[in-house]
C-alpha positions in Angstrom: -67.2 -125.2 34.5 -65.2 -124.2 31.4 -65.2 -126.7 28.6 -62.2 -129.0 28.2 -61.0 -130.2 24.8 -60.9 -133.9 24.2 -57.1 -134.3 24.4 -56.9 -132.5 27.8 -60.0 -134.5 29.0 -58.2 -137.8 28.1 -55.2 -136.8 30.1 -57.2 -135.6 33.1 -59.6 -138.5 33.2 -56.8 -141.0 32.8 -54.9 -139.5 35.7 -58.1 -139.5 37.8 -58.8 -143.2 37.1 -55.2 -144.1 37.8 -55.4 -142.2 41.1 -58.8 -143.7 42.1 -57.7 -147.2 41.3 -54.3 -146.9 43.0 -52.8 -149.5 45.2 -49.7 -149.9 47.3 -47.4 -152.8 47.7 -49.0 -153.8 51.0 -52.7 -153.3 50.3 -55.1 -151.2 48.4 -55.4 -147.7 49.9 -53.1 -148.6 52.8 -51.4 -145.7 54.7 -48.3 -146.1 52.5 -47.1 -143.2 50.4 -46.0 -145.2 47.4 -48.9 -145.7 45.1 -49.1 -147.6 41.8 -51.8 -148.1 39.2 -52.4 -150.5 36.3 -51.6 -149.0 32.9 -54.5 -150.2 30.8 -55.0 -146.8 29.2 -54.0 -145.1 26.0 -50.2 -145.3 25.7 -49.8 -141.9 24.2 -51.7 -140.4 27.2 -49.6 -142.5 29.6 -46.4 -141.4 28.0 -47.5 -137.7 28.2 -48.3 -138.1 32.0 -44.8 -139.6 32.4 -43.2 -136.7 30.5 -44.9 -134.3 33.0 -43.6 -136.5 35.9 -47.1 -137.4 37.2 -46.3 -141.0 36.8 -43.2 -143.2 36.3 -43.1 -146.3 34.1 -39.8 -147.8 35.1 -36.8 -148.7 33.1 -38.7 -151.0 30.6 -42.0 -149.2 30.0 -43.2 -151.7 27.3 -42.8 -154.6 29.8 -44.3 -153.2 33.0 -48.0 -153.5 33.7 -48.2 -150.8 36.4 -47.0 -147.2 36.9 -45.8 -145.4 40.0 -47.8 -142.3 40.8 -45.4 -139.5 41.8 -46.1 -136.9 44.5 -46.7 -134.4 41.7 -49.2 -136.8 40.2 -51.0 -137.2 43.5 -51.3 -133.4 43.8 -52.5 -133.1 40.2 -55.1 -135.9 40.7 -56.4 -134.2 43.9 -56.8 -130.9 42.0 -58.7 -132.7 39.3 -60.9 -134.3 41.9 -61.9 -130.9 43.1 -62.4 -129.7 39.5 -64.8 -132.6 38.7 -66.4 -132.8 42.2 -65.2 -136.3 43.0 -64.6 -137.5 46.6 -61.7 -139.7 47.4 -62.1 -143.1 49.0 -63.0 -142.9 52.7 
């Protein structure tokens, strides 16, 4: 595996953790397509993920405690899981 610089690693690992800890409005890991994650991560990284449309923070980002993971974000997280050799939940 090629080395990843610290800034890129923060972005990738934050996206992975958001994806792995995702939940839907009905129940964690339900068959729903709308997934959310808590945003207890570095705000600069979260803002960068939002700028790349991997997540959406809503109309009042400073007030919301969760983010919406977009389809693009789900695809990105799945690619990262392959890169890092991580299996998704069963």
